[in-house]
C-alpha positions as CSV (number, residue, x, y, z in Angstrom):
1,M,0.0,0.0,0.0
2,A,1.1,3.5,-0.8
3,V,-0.4,6.9,-0.3
4,S,-0.3,9.7,-2.9
5,A,0.6,13.3,-2.2
6,G,-3.2,14.1,-2.1
7,G,-3.8,11.5,0.5
8,T,-5.2,8.7,-1.7
9,A,-4.3,5.2,-0.6
10,F,-3.6,2.8,-3.4
11,D,-2.1,-0.5,-4.6
12,L,-0.3,-1.0,-7.9
13,S,0.3,-4.6,-9.1
14,G,0.8,-6.6,-12.2
15,P,3.5,-6.4,-14.9
16,E,5.1,-3.1,-15.7
17,G,4.4,-2.0,-19.2
18,A,1.1,-3.8,-19.5
19,P,-2.1,-1.9,-20.1
20,V,-3.4,-0.2,-16.9
21,V,-6.7,-1.2,-15.4
22,A,-8.0,1.1,-12.6
23,L,-10.5,-0.3,-10.1
24,I,-13.0,2.0,-8.5
25,H,-15.1,0.7,-5.5
26,G,-18.5,1.8,-4.2
27,L,-20.0,3.7,-1.3
28,G,-18.8,2.7,2.1
29,L,-16.4,0.0,0.9
30,S,-12.7,0.0,0.2
31,R,-10.3,-1.2,-2.5
32,Q,-9.4,-4.3,-0.5
33,S,-12.9,-5.3,0.5
34,T,-14.3,-4.9,-3.0
35,W,-11.5,-6.2,-5.3
36,G,-9.6,-8.7,-3.0
37,A,-10.5,-11.7,-5.2
38,I,-10.7,-9.9,-8.5
39,A,-7.5,-7.7,-8.6
40,P,-5.1,-10.6,-8.4
41,A,-6.7,-12.3,-11.4
42,L,-6.6,-9.1,-13.4
43,A,-3.0,-8.4,-12.3
44,E,-1.9,-11.6,-14.1
45,H,-2.4,-9.8,-17.4
46,Y,-2.6,-6.0,-16.6
47,R,-1.0,-3.3,-14.5
48,V,-3.8,-2.9,-11.9
49,L,-4.4,0.3,-9.9
50,S,-6.8,0.0,-7.0
51,Y,-7.4,2.8,-4.6
52,D,-9.7,4.1,-1.9
53,L,-12.2,6.8,-2.6
54,C,-12.0,10.1,-0.6
55,G,-12.5,9.4,3.1
56,H,-12.9,5.6,2.5
57,G,-10.6,2.9,3.6
58,Q,-7.2,4.5,4.2
59,S,-7.7,7.6,2.0
60,A,-7.9,11.1,3.5
61,L,-11.2,12.9,3.9
62,P,-12.1,15.3,1.1
63,P,-11.3,18.9,2.2
64,N,-14.1,20.6,0.3
65,G,-17.1,18.4,-0.1
66,S,-17.6,15.8,-2.9
67,S,-19.3,15.2,-6.2
68,L,-18.8,12.9,-9.2
69,T,-16.5,15.5,-10.6
70,V,-14.4,15.6,-7.4
71,L,-14.2,11.8,-7.4
72,S,-13.3,11.7,-11.1
73,E,-10.5,14.3,-10.5
74,Q,-9.2,12.2,-7.6
75,L,-8.5,9.4,-10.0
76,I,-7.0,11.6,-12.7
77,T,-4.7,13.3,-10.1
78,L,-3.6,9.9,-8.9
79,M,-2.9,8.7,-12.5
80,D,-0.9,11.9,-13.1
81,E,1.2,11.3,-10.0
82,L,1.9,7.7,-11.1
83,G,2.7,8.7,-14.7
84,I,-0.3,6.7,-16.1
85,G,-1.5,8.3,-19.3
86,Q,-4.5,6.1,-19.9
87,A,-6.4,3.3,-18.1
88,A,-9.4,1.1,-18.5
89,L,-11.7,2.0,-15.7
90,V,-13.6,-0.7,-13.9
91,G,-16.2,0.8,-11.5
92,F,-18.6,-0.8,-9.1
93,S,-21.8,1.0,-8.0
94,L,-20.7,4.5,-7.2
95,G,-17.5,3.6,-9.0
96,G,-19.5,2.9,-12.1
97,M,-20.8,6.5,-11.9
98,I,-17.3,7.9,-11.4
99,N,-15.9,6.1,-14.4
100,R,-18.6,7.4,-16.6
101,R,-18.0,10.9,-15.4
102,C,-14.3,10.5,-16.0
103,A,-14.9,9.2,-19.5
104,M,-17.0,12.3,-20.2
105,D,-14.5,14.8,-18.7
106,H,-11.2,13.1,-19.6
107,A,-12.0,11.0,-22.7
108,A,-8.4,10.7,-23.8
109,R,-7.3,9.2,-20.4
110,V,-9.8,6.3,-20.7
111,S,-9.2,3.3,-22.9
112,A,-12.3,1.3,-22.0
113,L,-15.1,1.2,-19.4
114,V,-16.5,-1.6,-17.3
115,V,-19.6,-0.5,-15.4
116,L,-20.7,-2.9,-12.6
117,N,-23.9,-2.9,-10.7
118,S,-24.3,0.9,-11.1
119,P,-27.5,2.9,-10.9
120,H,-29.0,5.0,-13.7
121,E,-32.3,6.7,-14.5
122,R,-34.9,5.9,-11.8
123,G,-37.9,7.9,-12.9
124,L,-38.9,11.2,-11.2
125,A,-40.8,9.8,-8.3
126,L,-38.2,7.2,-7.4
127,Q,-35.4,9.6,-7.9
128,Q,-37.0,12.0,-5.4
129,Q,-37.6,9.2,-3.0
130,V,-34.0,8.0,-3.2
131,E,-32.6,11.5,-2.7
132,A,-34.9,12.1,0.3
133,A,-33.8,8.8,1.9
134,A,-30.2,9.8,1.4
135,R,-30.8,13.1,3.2
136,D,-32.9,11.6,6.0
137,A,-30.5,8.7,6.7
138,G,-27.4,11.0,6.7
139,A,-27.6,11.9,10.4
140,G,-27.5,8.2,11.5
141,G,-24.5,7.3,9.4
142,P,-23.9,3.8,8.0
143,E,-25.1,2.1,11.2
144,A,-28.7,3.3,10.6
145,T,-29.0,1.4,7.3
146,I,-26.5,-1.4,7.5
147,D,-28.9,-4.3,8.2
148,A,-31.2,-3.4,5.4
149,A,-28.2,-2.9,3.1
150,L,-26.7,-6.3,3.8
151,A,-30.0,-7.9,3.1
152,R,-30.1,-6.2,-0.3
153,W,-26.4,-6.9,-1.1
154,F,-26.1,-10.7,-0.5
155,T,-28.4,-13.6,-1.2
156,P,-29.9,-15.5,1.8
157,D,-27.7,-18.5,1.1
158,F,-24.6,-16.4,1.3
159,H,-25.7,-15.0,4.6
160,L,-26.1,-18.5,5.9
161,D,-23.0,-20.1,4.4
162,H,-20.5,-17.3,4.7
163,P,-21.4,-15.2,7.8
164,E,-17.8,-14.3,8.3
165,A,-17.7,-12.6,4.9
166,V,-20.9,-10.7,5.6
167,A,-19.5,-9.6,9.0
168,E,-16.4,-8.3,7.3
169,I,-18.4,-6.1,4.9
170,R,-20.4,-4.9,7.9
171,R,-17.2,-4.0,9.7
172,V,-15.8,-2.1,6.7
173,V,-19.0,-0.1,6.2
174,L,-19.3,0.8,9.9
175,A,-15.7,1.9,10.0
176,N,-16.6,4.9,7.8
177,D,-16.7,8.4,9.1
178,P,-20.5,9.1,9.4
179,A,-20.4,12.5,7.8
180,N,-18.3,11.4,4.9
181,Y,-20.5,8.4,4.4
182,A,-23.6,10.6,4.3
183,L,-21.9,13.0,1.9
184,H,-21.1,10.2,-0.6
185,R,-24.5,8.6,-0.2
186,R,-25.9,11.8,-1.5
187,V,-23.5,11.7,-4.4
188,L,-24.7,8.2,-5.2
189,A,-28.3,9.3,-5.0
190,E,-28.1,12.6,-6.8
191,G,-25.2,12.1,-9.2
192,V,-27.2,9.8,-11.5
193,T,-29.1,12.7,-13.0
194,E,-25.9,14.1,-14.6
195,L,-25.2,10.8,-16.4
196,I,-28.6,10.3,-18.1
197,R,-28.4,10.8,-21.8
198,P,-25.1,12.6,-21.3
199,N,-24.4,15.8,-23.1
200,V,-20.9,14.6,-23.8
201,A,-21.3,11.3,-25.5
202,I,-19.4,8.3,-24.2
203,S,-17.9,6.4,-27.1
204,H,-15.3,4.2,-25.3
205,P,-15.6,0.4,-25.6
206,T,-17.9,-0.4,-22.7
207,L,-19.1,-3.5,-20.8
208,V,-22.1,-3.0,-18.5
209,M,-22.9,-5.7,-15.9
210,T,-25.3,-6.1,-13.1
211,S,-26.9,-8.9,-11.1
212,E,-30.3,-10.4,-11.8
213,H,-31.7,-9.4,-8.3
214,D,-29.9,-6.1,-7.8
215,T,-32.8,-3.9,-6.7
216,G,-30.8,-0.6,-6.8
217,S,-28.8,-1.2,-10.0
218,T,-31.3,-3.2,-11.9
219,P,-31.0,-5.2,-15.2
220,D,-33.2,-2.5,-16.9
221,M,-30.8,0.2,-15.7
222,A,-27.8,-1.7,-17.0
223,R,-29.5,-2.1,-20.4
224,T,-30.3,1.6,-20.4
225,I,-26.7,2.6,-19.6
226,A,-25.5,0.4,-22.5
227,S,-28.1,1.8,-24.8
228,E,-26.7,5.3,-24.3
229,I,-23.1,4.2,-25.2
230,S,-22.5,3.2,-28.8
231,G,-21.6,-0.4,-29.1
232,A,-21.7,-1.2,-25.4
233,E,-22.3,-4.8,-24.2
234,T,-24.6,-5.9,-21.4
235,I,-24.3,-9.0,-19.2
236,I,-26.8,-9.8,-16.5
237,V,-25.4,-12.3,-13.9
238,P,-28.1,-14.7,-12.8
239,G,-29.1,-15.3,-9.2
240,L,-27.1,-12.6,-7.4
241,K,-27.7,-9.3,-5.6
242,H,-25.8,-6.1,-5.4
243,L,-22.5,-7.5,-4.0
244,G,-22.5,-10.4,-6.4
245,L,-18.8,-9.6,-7.3
246,I,-17.9,-10.5,-3.7
247,E,-20.3,-13.4,-3.4
248,R,-19.2,-15.0,-6.7
249,P,-16.2,-13.0,-8.0
250,E,-15.5,-15.6,-10.7
251,A,-18.9,-14.7,-12.4
252,F,-17.5,-11.2,-12.9
253,T,-13.8,-11.8,-13.4
254,A,-14.1,-14.0,-16.4
255,P,-16.4,-11.7,-18.5
256,I,-14.2,-8.7,-17.5
257,L,-11.0,-10.5,-18.6
258,D,-12.7,-11.5,-21.9
259,F,-13.8,-8.0,-22.5
260,L,-10.4,-6.4,-21.7
261,A,-8.5,-9.0,-23.8
262,A,-10.5,-8.1,-26.9
263,R,-10.0,-4.3,-26.3
264,L,-6.6,-3.8,-24.7
265,N,-4.3,-6.5,-26.1
């Protein structure tokens, strides 16, 4: 683990000189808790950069608030510091919003996109409901919503068969600074609106994936994201919920590797 001048904690692995793949985790999680089983597989073929979002994991709190633009600039600043000119961006949930924002604002720095279990257009009524819930839950921090979240994130069988893995995700989420968690929950809720039918078209090679039973980043959302990006592919992973990439990482790793091999090699 290293820490950038801007306070971003990161890991860099895989063969030097190989195409770079940057991994962007979601709300309340960290690079290690999200990509622990996926990063090593990618690093067999690519130079893999994984890092903690502002105020998550081991990264410093953002000094002046946050937004998708702030989080996109965090990645670009880190890439600049490491001398990385271009990377394929693999983003999960909030990370799949950040990588789309980054592709819009810094198109030349992005070689390809992988959008995993990421939200999109919700419709006016649901969008207002999600934004209100994010504001109302902010005062309680992650502890106020963790039980409901874990039920949405993992299948019942995984809860029964792997309680230690569920407990570890609970620990990671509850370790978040409450104010920072609330701030980024609002970015997750509100930031979707700036990605719908984007004014700056995304034309990068793109793979969009989600899980069959992800209620917050639904299959219909995945298909809509793909429909707004020319040539984008969509894969719906059967049987899983939001944290399917932790429950069954191989179901995500293999398609990602296939996609990257066809675009980066």
